[in-house]
N, C-alpha and C positions, 0 to 999 in steps of 0.2 A: 849479622852479629847478634850476640846476646849480652845484655847489660844488667847489672845488679845496681839498685839504687837504694841507699840507706837515707832515711829522713824524708820519705816520700809523702808524709802527711804535713810537712812544713811548706812554707811558701816557695822556697827555691827548689826543694826536692819534688814537690808536686808539679812544678813547671817542667822539671826534667822529665818526669813521666809523660806529660802532655807532648813535649817536643819529641820525645823518643817514639811515641805512638805515630807521629806524623813522618818520622824519618824512615825512608824506604830501606835504609841499610840495616835497620834494627828489626830483627824477627821476633825477639822475645825480651820482655822487660820483667825482671824479677824484683818486686818491691819487698824488702825485708823490714817489717814494721811491727810496732806493738799493737796497732789497731787497724781496722779496715780503712781503705782509702776514701777520699771524697766520693760521694755517690755519682758525681758527674763523670767519673772515670770508669768506662764500661768496655773498653777495647778487649778483644780476645787476645791481643798481644801481651796483656798484663797478667802476670802470675803473682798473687799476693801471698806472702809467707809470713804468718804471724809468729813472731819470736820475741821472747820477753827478757832473756838474759844476754845483755850485750857485752858481757865479759866471757861468755862461754858459747862458742859456735860449733861445738862438737856434733850437736844434733843435725846441723844443716851443712856440714863440710862437703858432702857430695854435690851440693848445688854449685859450689865454687869451681868445681872441676870443668864445667861445660860453658862457662862464661868468659868473655874476653875483656870486658870493661866493668869497672866499679866506680860509681860516683858516690862519694860520702858527703851528704848534705845534712847529716844529723847534727843538730846543735841547739843551744839555748842561750839566751841572754845571761850575762854574769849577774844582772840585776834581778833575775827571776828565781835563783836558787842560792843555797849557801856556797861558800868557797869550795868546800870539799866536794860537794855534788857537782859543781861546775867543772872541777878538775877531772872528776870521774867521767862525766859525759863527754867532755871536750877531748881529753887526752886518753884516758884508760880504755874507753869503748873503742876509740879509733885504732889504737895500737893493737888491741886484742883482735880486731877484725882483720887488720893488715897481716898480722902474723898467722892468723888461721888461714887466710887465703893463700899466703906464700907457702904454707906447708903442703898444699895440694896443687897449687897452680901459680907459681912464681912469675909467669909470664903475663898475668892479668894486669892491664893498665889501671892504675888507681888514681882517681882525681879527687883531691881533698879540698873542700870549700873552707878556706881560712878567712882572712879579711884584712883590709887596710889597717895598719897599726900593729900587726903581728911582728914581734921582735925576735929576730933570729939569735940575738945575743942573750935572750931570756932575762934581760935586765930591766925591762920596762917597769915603771911604777904602777902600771895598770895590770890587773889580773888577766884581762883579755889578752894583752900583748904578750905577757910572759908565757901564758899556757898555750896560746896558739903558736907562738914561736917554738916552744919546746915540743909541741906535737909535730910541727913541720920537721924539726931536726930529727926527732926520734923516728918518724916515718922513713926518712931518707936513710938514716944510719942503722936502724934496727928493724924496720918493717920487713925486710927480706924480699921485697918485690922488685923486679927488674926495672919497671917504669913507674915512677910516682910523680904526679904533677900537682903543684900547689897553686891554687887561684886565690887572689886576694882582692875580691870586689870591694869597692869603696861604698858609695851611697847607692843603694839598690832601689830602683823604681818598680814597685809591684804592678804587674800588668793586669791584674784582675781584682775583683772586689775584696776588701779587707774585713767584711762584716763578721766573719767567723774566726778572725785572727786574734792573736794576743794584743793586749792594750798597748804594750810598748812598740809593737810593729805598726799599729795604726797611728800611734802618736808621732812617730818619726817621719811619716810621709810628707807632711807640709814642709819640714825642714829640707828633706831630700829634694823637693821641687825647687826650693830656693837655691840649693847647691847647683841644680841643673842649669839655672840661669847664670849664676856667678862663676861656676867652675865646671862646665859640662864634661870635661875629661875625667872628673871624679864620680860620674854617675854611670849606671848601666841598668837596663831593664831586666826583669826576671826572664823574659823570653830570650833576649840576646845572651844573657849569662848561661842559660840552659843550653842554647844552641852551640855556643863556643866550647862549653865543657864536653858536649857530645862530640864535637869536631876533634878536639884534642884526644879524647878517649878512643875514637875510631882510627884516627890517623897517626897518633903520636906527634911528638914535636921535639925540635932540637933544644928548646928551652925547657926548664923544669919549674921555674917560678914565674908567675904572671901577676904583676900588679894591675890595677884597674886600666891604666893606659895601655898596657900590653895586651890585655884582653880586647879592648876596643880596636887595637890595631889588627889583631887576628880576625876580628869580626868584619872589619872594613876590607881587608885583603881578600877574604873569602865570601863576602856578601852574605853574612849571616844575620844581619840586622832585621828589624821588623819591617 
């Protein structure tokens, strides 16, 4: 199978690339990104496509025709950018990609990384909840793809070093480890998250929305953990 990964320079997207490299069912990984991937990623299975306009995919439409899975892990903290920029990155980029893919390959399975707290009613007092919820709704109702899967990880435990990551990603990790002790069902490692998204993308699923506990259930049922 062939997979497209958006957000491959981020923590979750990078782990998706790593796990796809190890997955014998994946023959080609196309990472669509603004900049080169981490120097540790050297597999011949990986094809890096540098793309800068995430509202216009016309130059790379042909790529979408030959792939079966897309994982959308592109995102940013609401605290790192202005409200308008957050909406553009979280909602507009995602919908533009889904619609572009659907125009040439509506059967591609699309896995969207949302998050715990996303509000499907779009009424949350938090920007994250409203915009993630709106993006989920619009992907389902307007994206045009046959199979769209929404994953809502809660507290993500990063499996590798954070030295080159954003300050807010590093700062949250001690809190995540506390949550792991108090409420383990609310945590998930980047490795396990990447594996379960690959599993859903490859095999499909009767469910379309996965809260953190649902993800852990699929992981346990299919022995996808570390």
